[in-house]
C-alpha positions in Angstrom: 8.5 37.4 -58.0 10.9 38.4 -60.7 13.9 37.4 -58.7 12.3 34.1 -57.8 11.5 33.4 -61.4 15.1 34.1 -62.4 16.4 31.8 -59.6 14.2 29.0 -60.8 15.2 29.5 -64.4 18.9 29.2 -63.3 18.1 26.2 -61.2 16.4 24.4 -64.2 19.5 24.8 -66.3 22.1 24.1 -63.6 20.4 20.9 -62.3 21.8 19.0 -65.3 25.2 19.2 -63.7 25.7 16.2 -61.4 28.0 18.0 -58.9 25.6 20.9 -58.5 22.7 18.4 -58.2 24.5 16.5 -55.4 25.0 19.8 -53.4 21.5 21.0 -54.0 20.0 17.7 -52.9 22.3 17.6 -49.8 20.7 21.0 -48.8 17.3 19.3 -49.0 16.5 21.0 -52.2 14.2 18.3 -53.5 11.8 18.7 -50.5 11.7 22.4 -51.2 10.7 21.9 -54.8 8.0 19.3 -53.9 6.6 21.7 -51.3 6.5 24.5 -53.9 4.6 22.2 -56.2 2.2 21.0 -53.5 1.3 24.3 -52.0 1.8 26.3 -55.3 -1.8 26.6 -56.3 -3.1 27.7 -52.9 -0.4 30.2 -52.2 -0.4 31.8 -55.6 -4.2 31.7 -56.2 -4.4 35.5 -56.1 -1.2 36.0 -57.9 -2.4 33.6 -60.6 -5.2 36.0 -61.6 -2.8 39.0 -61.8 0.3 37.2 -63.1 -0.9 34.2 -64.9 2.0 33.8 -67.4 4.5 34.3 -64.6 2.9 31.6 -62.5 3.0 29.1 -65.4 6.7 29.8 -66.0 7.5 29.3 -62.3 5.8 26.0 -62.2 7.4 24.9 -65.5 10.9 25.8 -64.3 10.2 24.1 -60.9 9.2 20.9 -62.6 12.1 21.0 -65.1 14.6 21.3 -62.3 12.8 18.5 -60.4 13.0 16.2 -63.5 16.7 17.0 -64.1 17.7 16.4 -60.4 15.8 13.1 -60.2 17.5 11.9 -63.5 20.9 11.7 -61.7 19.5 8.8 -59.7 20.7 10.2 -56.4 17.4 10.3 -54.6 15.0 7.3 -54.4 11.6 7.8 -56.0 9.8 6.1 -53.1 10.1 9.2 -50.9 7.3 11.2 -52.5 3.9 11.9 -50.8 0.5 11.1 -52.2 -0.3 14.8 -52.2 2.6 15.4 -54.6 1.5 12.6 -56.9 -2.1 13.9 -56.9 -0.9 17.4 -57.8 1.2 16.2 -60.7 -1.7 14.0 -61.9 -4.0 17.0 -61.7 -1.8 18.9 -64.1 -2.2 16.0 -66.6 -5.9 15.7 -66.1 -6.6 19.4 -66.8 -7.6 20.1 -70.3 -6.1 23.6 -70.8 -2.7 23.2 -69.3 0.5 24.9 -70.4 2.4 22.6 -72.8 5.8 22.7 -70.9 4.0 21.9 -67.5 2.1 19.1 -69.1 5.3 17.7 -70.7 7.2 17.7 -67.4 4.3 16.3 -65.5 4.0 13.3 -67.9 7.8 12.7 -67.7 7.5 12.7 -63.9 4.6 10.2 -63.9 6.5 7.9 -66.3 9.6 7.9 -64.1 7.5 7.3 -61.0 5.8 4.3 -62.6 9.0 2.8 -64.0 11.1 3.3 -60.8 8.9 2.3 -58.0 6.3 -0.4 -57.5 4.5 1.5 -54.7 4.3 4.6 -56.9 3.0 2.6 -59.8 -0.1 1.7 -57.7 -0.6 5.3 -56.5 -0.3 6.7 -60.0 -2.5 4.0 -61.5 -5.3 5.2 -59.0 -4.8 8.8 -59.9 -4.7 8.7 -63.7 -6.9 6.8 -66.1 -6.3 6.0 -69.8 -9.4 8.0 -70.6 -7.7 11.1 -69.2 -4.6 10.5 -71.3 -6.3 9.9 -74.6 -7.2 13.6 -75.3 -3.4 14.5 -75.2 -2.9 12.1 -78.2 -5.5 13.9 -80.2 -3.6 17.2 -80.1 -1.0 18.2 -82.7 2.1 18.5 -80.5 4.2 15.4 -81.2 6.3 15.7 -78.0 3.2 15.6 -75.8 1.9 12.6 -77.8 5.3 10.9 -77.2 5.2 11.5 -73.5 1.6 10.4 -73.3 2.3 7.0 -75.1 5.4 6.7 -72.8 3.2 6.9 -69.7 0.7 4.4 -71.1 3.6 2.1 -71.9 5.0 2.5 -68.4 1.6 1.7 -66.8 1.3 -1.3 -69.2 4.9 -2.6 -68.4 4.6 -2.4 -64.7 1.0 -3.7 -64.4 0.8 -7.1 -62.6 0.2 -10.0 -65.0 -3.5 -10.4 -64.0 -4.2 -6.7 -64.7 -2.5 -6.5 -68.1 -5.3 -8.2 -70.0 -7.8 -5.9 -68.3 -5.7 -2.9 -69.2 -5.5 -4.1 -72.8 -9.3 -4.3 -72.9 -9.6 -0.7 -71.6 -7.2 0.4 -74.4 -9.3 -1.4 -77.0 -12.5 0.1 -75.5 -11.0 3.6 -75.6 -9.9 2.9 -79.2 -6.3 3.8 -78.4 -5.1 2.0 -81.5 -7.2 3.9 -84.0 -6.5 7.2 -82.3 -2.7 6.5 -82.6 -3.2 5.5 -86.2 -5.1 8.6 -87.1 -3.4 11.3 -85.0 0.2 9.9 -84.9 1.1 7.4 -87.6 -1.0 8.9 -90.4 -0.6 12.6 -89.3 0.9 14.8 -92.0 4.4 14.8 -90.4 7.5 12.6 -89.9 7.7 10.4 -86.9 10.8 11.2 -84.8 13.0 8.5 -83.2 11.6 8.9 -79.8 8.0 8.5 -81.0 9.1 5.5 -83.1 10.6 4.0 -80.0 7.5 4.4 -77.9 5.3 3.0 -80.7 7.7 0.0 -80.9 7.4 -0.5 -77.1 3.6 -0.4 -77.3 3.7 -2.9 -80.2 5.9 -5.3 -78.2 3.8 -5.0 -75.0 0.6 -5.7 -77.1 2.1 -8.8 -78.7 3.4 -9.9 -75.3 -0.2 -10.4 -74.2 -0.1 -13.5 -76.4 2.6 -15.1 -74.3 0.2 -16.6 -71.9 -1.6 -18.6 -74.7 1.7 -19.3 -76.4 3.0 -21.1 -73.3 -0.3 -22.9 -72.4 -0.4 -26.6 -73.4 -3.6 -28.1 -74.5 -5.3 -30.3 -72.0 -6.5 -33.3 -74.0 -9.2 -34.0 -71.3 -10.7 -30.4 -71.5 -13.9 -30.6 -73.4 -14.1 -26.9 -74.3 -10.6 -27.1 -75.9 -11.6 -30.3 -77.8 -14.8 -28.5 -79.0 -12.6 -26.0 -80.9 -11.0 -28.9 -82.9 -14.5 -30.3 -83.6 -15.5 -26.8 -84.8 -12.5 -26.7 -87.2 -13.7 -30.1 -88.6 -17.3 -29.0 -88.8 -16.6 -25.8 -90.7 -14.4 -27.7 -93.2 -16.4 -30.8 -93.9 -19.9 -30.7 -92.5 -21.1 -28.3 -95.2 -20.5 -31.1 -97.8 -21.4 -34.2 -95.7 -24.8 -35.5 -94.9 -26.6 -33.8 -92.0 -25.3 -35.0 -88.7 -27.9 -37.7 -87.9 -27.5 -39.8 -84.9 -27.7 -43.0 -86.9 -24.5 -44.8 -87.8 -22.5 -46.7 -85.3 -20.0 -45.0 -83.0 -17.2 -46.9 -84.7 -18.2 -45.5 -88.1 -18.2 -41.9 -86.9 -14.9 -42.4 -85.2 -13.3 -43.6 -88.4 -14.8 -40.7 -90.3 -13.4 -38.2 -87.7 -10.0 -39.8 -88.0 -10.1 -39.5 -91.8 -11.2 -35.8 -91.5 -8.4 -35.0 -89.0 -5.9 -36.5 -91.4 -7.3 -34.3 -94.2 -7.0 -31.3 -91.8 -3.2 -32.1 -91.6 -2.9 -33.0 -87.9 0.1 -35.3 -87.1 -2.0 -37.2 -84.5 -5.1 -38.3 -86.5 -6.8 -40.1 -83.6 -6.4 -37.4 -81.0 -5.4 -34.1 -82.6 -5.3 -32.5 -79.1 -1.8 -34.1 -78.7 -0.5 -31.8 -81.5 -1.0 -28.7 -79.2 1.1 -30.0 -76.2 4.3 -28.4 -77.4 5.1 -24.8 -76.2 5.6 -22.5 -77.9 3.2 -22.1 -79.8 0.8 -24.0 -77.5 -2.9 -23.0 -77.6 -2.0 -19.8 -79.6 -1.8 -22.0 -82.7 -5.3 -23.3 -82.1 -6.7 -19.8 -81.5 -5.2 -18.7 -84.8 -6.7 -21.7 -86.7 -10.1 -21.0 -85.3 -9.9 -17.3 -86.1 -8.9 -18.1 -89.7 -11.7 -20.7 -90.1 -14.3 -18.3 -88.8 -13.2 -14.9 -90.2 -11.8 -16.2 -93.6 -14.1 -19.2 -94.0 -13.9 -19.4 -97.8 -10.1 -19.3 -97.8 -10.0 -21.9 -95.0 -12.3 -24.4 -96.7 -10.5 -23.9 -100.0 -7.1 -24.7 -98.5 -8.4 -27.8 -96.6 -10.3 -29.2 -99.6 -7.5 -28.4 -102.1 -5.0 -30.3 -100.0 -7.3 -33.3 -99.2 -7.8 -33.7 -103.0 -4.1 -33.9 -103.6 -2.2 -37.2 -103.3 -0.9 -37.8 -99.8 2.7 -36.9 -100.3 1.9 -33.6 -102.0 -0.6 -32.3 -99.6 0.3 -29.3 -97.4 -0.8 -30.3 -93.9 -2.9 -27.4 -92.6 -2.7 -28.4 -88.9 1.0 -29.0 -88.8 1.9 -25.9 -90.9 -0.4 -23.7 -88.7 1.4 -24.8 -85.6 4.9 -24.3 -87.1 3.9 -21.0 -88.6 2.5 -19.6 -85.4 5.8 -20.6 -83.7 7.8 -18.9 -86.4 5.7 -15.6 -86.3 6.2 -15.5 -82.5 9.9 -15.7 -83.1 9.9 -13.0 -85.8 7.9 -10.6 -83.5 9.8 -11.7 -80.4 6.7 -12.5 -78.4 7.5 -12.7 -74.7 10.7 -10.7 -74.8 11.0 -7.4 -73.0 11.2 -4.3 -75.3 14.7 -3.1 -76.1 15.8 0.4 -74.9 17.4 1.3 -78.2 15.1 -0.1 -80.8 12.5 1.9 -82.7 11.4 -0.7 -85.2 7.6 -0.5 -85.2 5.3 -1.7 -88.0 2.5 0.7 -88.9 0.4 -2.2 -90.3 0.0 -3.7 -86.8 -1.8 -0.5 -85.7 -4.4 -0.9 -88.5 -6.4 -3.8 -87.0 -7.6 -4.8 -83.5 -6.6 -8.4 -84.1 -3.5 -7.7 -86.1 -1.6 -10.9 -85.0 -4.4 -13.1 -86.1 -4.8 -11.3 -89.4 -1.0 -11.5 -89.9 -1.3 -15.2 -89.4 -4.2 -15.5 -91.9 -2.2 -13.8 -94.6 0.9 -15.9 -93.9 -0.9 -19.3 -93.8 -2.3 -18.5 -97.3 1.2 -17.5 -98.4 2.5 -20.9 -97.0 -0.1 -22.8 -99.0 0.8 -20.8 -102.2 4.6 -21.3 -101.7 4.0 -25.0 -101.1 2.3 -25.3 -104.5 4.9 -23.2 -106.3 7.7 -25.4 -104.8 5.7 -28.6 -105.7 6.8 -29.7 -102.2 6.3 -33.1 -100.6 6.1 -33.8 -96.9 9.9 -34.3 -96.7 10.3 -30.7 -97.9 8.3 -29.2 -95.0 11.3 -27.5 -93.3 12.5 -26.1 -96.7 9.1 -24.6 -97.3 9.1 -23.0 -93.8 12.5 -21.4 -94.5 11.3 -19.9 -97.7 8.1 -18.6 -96.1 10.2 -17.0 -93.3 12.4 -15.3 -95.9 9.3 -14.0 -97.7 7.8 -12.6 -94.5 11.0 -11.1 -93.3 11.7 -9.4 -96.7 8.2 -8.0 -96.8 8.4 -6.7 -93.3 11.6 -4.8 -93.9 9.8 -2.6 -96.4 7.5 -1.4 -93.5 4.1 -1.8 -95.3 1.6 0.7 -94.0 -1.4 -1.7 -94.0 -2.1 -5.4 -94.1 -3.3 -5.1 -97.7 0.0 -3.6 -98.7 1.9 -6.4 -96.8 -0.2 -8.9 -98.8 0.7 -7.3 -102.1 4.4 -7.2 -101.2 4.2 -11.0 -100.6 2.5 -11.4 -104.0 5.6 -10.0 -105.6 7.9 -12.3 -103.5 7.0 -15.6 -105.1 9.2 -18.6 -104.7 10.9 -17.9 -108.1 11.6 -14.4 -107.0 13.2 -15.7 -103.8 15.3 -18.1 -105.9 16.5 -15.2 -108.1 17.4 -13.1 -105.0 19.3 -16.0 -103.5 21.1 -16.7 -106.8 22.3 -13.0 -107.1 23.4 -13.0 -103.5 25.4 -16.2 -104.1 27.0 -14.7 -107.2 28.1 -11.7 -105.2 29.7 -13.9 -102.6 31.4 -16.0 -105.2 34.3 -17.6 -103.4 37.6 -18.4 -105.1 38.8 -21.6 -103.5 41.7 -22.7 -105.8 45.1 -23.0 -104.2 47.0 -20.2 -106.1 44.1 -17.8 -105.2 44.2 -18.8 -101.5 48.0 -18.1 -101.5 47.4 -14.7 -103.1 44.8 -14.0 -100.4 47.2 -14.7 -97.7 49.8 -12.4 -99.3 47.3 -9.5 -99.6 45.6 -9.9 -96.2 48.1 -8.1 -93.9 48.1 -4.9 -96.0 44.2 -4.9 -96.1 44.1 -5.5 -92.3 46.4 -2.5 -91.9 44.1 -0.4 -94.1 41.1 -1.4 -92.0 43.1 -0.6 -88.8 43.9 2.9 -90.2 40.2 3.5 -91.1 39.1 2.5 -87.5 41.7 4.8 -85.9 40.6 7.7 -88.2 37.0 7.2 -87.1 38.1 7.3 -83.4 39.9 10.6 -84.2 36.7 12.0 -85.6 34.9 10.8 -82.4 31.3 9.7 -81.6 28.5 11.0 -79.6 27.3 8.5 -77.0 24.0 8.5 -75.0 24.3 8.3 -71.2 22.5 5.4 -69.8 19.8 6.5 -67.4 16.6 5.1 -66.1 14.6 7.1 -68.6 15.4 7.7 -72.3 13.8 11.1 -72.7 15.7 14.3 -72.3 18.8 12.4 -73.3 22.1 13.3 -71.8 24.9 12.9 -74.4 28.7 12.7 -74.1 31.4 12.8 -76.7 34.6 10.8 -77.0 37.4 11.1 -79.5 41.0 10.1 -80.0 43.7 12.8 -80.3 45.4 13.0 -83.8 48.6 11.6 -82.4 46.7 8.5 -81.1 48.1 9.2 -77.5 45.0 10.5 -75.6 41.3 10.0 -75.5 39.4 13.2 -74.9 35.8 13.1 -73.6 33.2 15.3 -72.0 29.4 15.9 -71.6 27.3 17.7 -74.2 23.9 19.5 -74.0 22.7 17.9 -77.3 23.8 15.6 -80.0 26.2 17.6 -82.2 25.9 18.0 -86.0 29.6 17.2 -86.8 32.9 17.0 -85.0 33.4 18.4 -81.5 36.8 20.2 -81.1 39.3 18.7 -78.5 39.5 21.8 -76.4 35.7 21.7 -75.6 36.0 18.2 -74.1 37.1 18.6 -70.4 38.4 15.1 -69.6 41.4 13.1 -70.8 42.5 9.5 -70.6 46.1 8.6 -71.9 46.0 5.5 -74.1 49.1 4.2 -72.2 47.0 4.0 -69.0 44.4 1.6 -70.6 44.6 -1.8 -69.1 41.9 -3.6 -71.0 38.7 -3.3 -73.1 35.7 -5.4 -71.9 32.4 -6.0 -73.6 28.8 -7.1 -72.9 28.2 -8.8 -69.6 31.8 -8.2 -68.4 31.2 -4.4 -68.3 30.9 -2.9 -64.9 27.8 -0.8 -65.8 26.1 -4.0 -67.1 26.6 -5.8 -63.8 24.9 -3.0 -61.9 22.0 -3.1 -64.3 21.5 -6.9 -63.7 18.6 -6.3 -61.4 16.6 -4.5 -64.1 16.7 -7.6 -66.3 18.9 -5.8 -68.8 17.8 -6.6 -72.3 20.0 -8.3 -74.8 20.3 -5.4 -77.3 21.8 -3.0 -74.8 24.2 -5.8 -73.7 25.3 -6.2 -77.3 26.2 -2.5 -77.5 28.0 -2.1 -74.2 31.8 -1.9 -73.8 34.1 -0.4 -71.1 37.7 0.8 -70.9 39.4 -0.3 -67.7 42.3 1.9 -66.5 44.3 2.6 -63.4 43.6 0.5 -60.3 39.8 0.5 -60.3 38.6 3.1 -62.8 36.5 2.6 -65.9 35.0 4.5 -68.7 31.6 3.0 -69.7 30.1 3.2 -73.2 26.8 2.2 -74.8 27.2 2.5 -78.6 24.4 4.1 -80.6 24.3 1.1 -82.9 26.1 -2.1 -83.8 28.2 -0.4 -86.5 29.7 2.2 -84.0 30.2 -0.6 -81.5 32.4 -2.5 -84.0 34.3 0.6 -85.0 35.1 1.5 -81.4 36.0 -2.0 -80.1 38.2 -2.6 -83.2 39.9 0.8 -82.8 40.6 0.4 -79.1 41.9 -3.2 -79.7 44.1 -1.8 -82.5 45.5 0.9 -80.1 46.3 -1.8 -77.6 48.0 -3.9 -80.3 45.4 -6.7 -80.2 43.5 -8.3 -83.0 40.3 -6.7 -84.4 37.7 -9.4 -83.8 34.4 -7.7 -84.8 31.9 -8.9 -87.5 32.4 -5.6 -89.3 36.2 -6.3 -89.6 35.4 -9.7 -91.1 32.9 -8.2 -93.6 35.3 -5.4 -94.6 38.1 -7.9 -95.0 36.0 -10.2 -97.2 34.8 -7.3 -99.3 38.2 -5.7 -99.8 39.9 -9.0 -100.4 37.5 -10.1 -103.1 37.7 -6.7 -104.8 41.5 -6.7 -104.7 41.7 -10.3 -106.0 39.2 -9.5 -108.8 41.4 -6.5 -109.8 44.6 -8.6 -109.8 43.0 -11.3 -111.9 41.8 -8.8 -114.6 43.6 -9.3 -117.9 45.6 -6.1 -117.9 48.4 -7.1 -120.3 50.0 -4.0 -121.9 47.5 -1.6 -120.2 49.1 1.4 -118.5 47.5 2.0 -115.1 48.1 5.6 -114.1 49.5 6.4 -110.6 47.3 9.4 -110.0 43.5 9.3 -110.4 42.0 11.0 -113.5 41.0 14.7 -113.0 37.3 15.4 -112.1 35.7 17.0 -115.2 34.4 20.6 -114.9 30.7 21.1 -114.1 28.6 21.4 -117.2 27.3 24.9 -118.1 23.7 23.9 -117.6 21.7 20.9 -116.4 19.0 20.7 -119.2 19.9 17.1 -119.9 18.9 15.9 -116.5 15.4 14.3 -116.3 13.5 12.4 -113.8 13.1 8.7 -114.7 10.1 8.4 -112.4 
């Protein structure tokens, strides 16, 4: 047993190496591991009683090796038996399971679901959301992360008709409030991986709205027209005479037309025509009805307030609701697949079961308030929408923890505040357009570009840690690449984990002489992005991809950790090849440094001696008693 345990331990660590993995798989190693897992419990039943910890470790190392080997993408996931899936699912369904076994089992289930449609169906039969929920109520953040990842994978791969049903089960099991209590509001920081999984869950939840967003209203459908009648009734019937059947049809028709005009529809006679544009389609009508029913006082106030203003100053509730719904769908990217690199989740959307509708209700009241502050007329409609978008975007960047907090952030971002912010930003970007200054700019520009080039090359010499692109994000594989100090060679090699600082050249096994580089390509032109085409590669990974082409058919493929690193590397590589640096970052740096340099040169420095060396840094004070906290 001890020898077997040692061998499995070695296997778990060696499986990360792709060459070893290739050889082990050629010897039918994967089948051996799956047999060990399938028959494990029967064969070791007696042993388990005597050597319980040892059995747990063996299983843990077996599963670890399996995960690592499968991560290389050499073997197809479709080859596994139902017995194996059942066994893995049973580890997840048991309540008192060893943490490392549970973690590996969840990782295997997630990969099965993401990589094979057949396995998705088998896993979905074996495991229910109800069995996963208890793992979220624990305290181990890694297990919680893996659990949400499995739920996300099941959600993502579910056929369209099953998605809504699955969302209903999640709501029934109160997944949202469990995540809010045990993950978001737990007394610990949320790591990047957890933030990514919460972001994916947020995107998938909002994507359920896509169906309504892309559905046009059918003007002949009575049920849909009843919703518009209901909106009219809530707003006006409270104040009008009881709905008696007297009065001619003509009279009622003209009254309805007048009311629809007050409600702010573009088409007064048949408002259903307003909802034929997609997006936002029927989603806008759903939002309006939700607002009218759940925030009735605010709804009636907005409608009556506007119907009592003169025509040109009224804020049309119908038209603005339709445009606002469209804008909110754009902000939240409804209908787009989740990005592989983003971890931008908003805690406030986990605080309410109908968070999109509530978000709309807050924003429609903001729109009405901003309209009044701007004293807008119907010609200013688009200007008002731009200001509202800016208010919403600025409030969202502060990541409010609840919808009430979001509301109070918006209170502080009034129209006058937005004007002040815009004014100060304009002042900072003050552009000198007179001819002598433009000539001075041209004269200074080459030396500043040289400065930027040196900075880029220095950053390449420091090097960067890149993530390897694999089918799963977890248990990330990293690799490091850096330029030699003489700018002649690129050194690169694999790493176990993301380093805290520079990695020395000698620890990086591979080299690529700069002289051998033929070209640098980005985005869709990269070889590794063409392969991924089938997976409907999302935009954000495309924007971070670049490749170095060298020799006859070789390439070195990169996915930058973020946009900033992408710009640094593409600029640096272009500079090495003697090409222009074309990135947005170069443009920003150039603008910033040019404006600083010009402002310095335009200072009135007659008869002032500017020293060549910087002034000495003063000695540290003997004590810090004078420091106090302003807060």
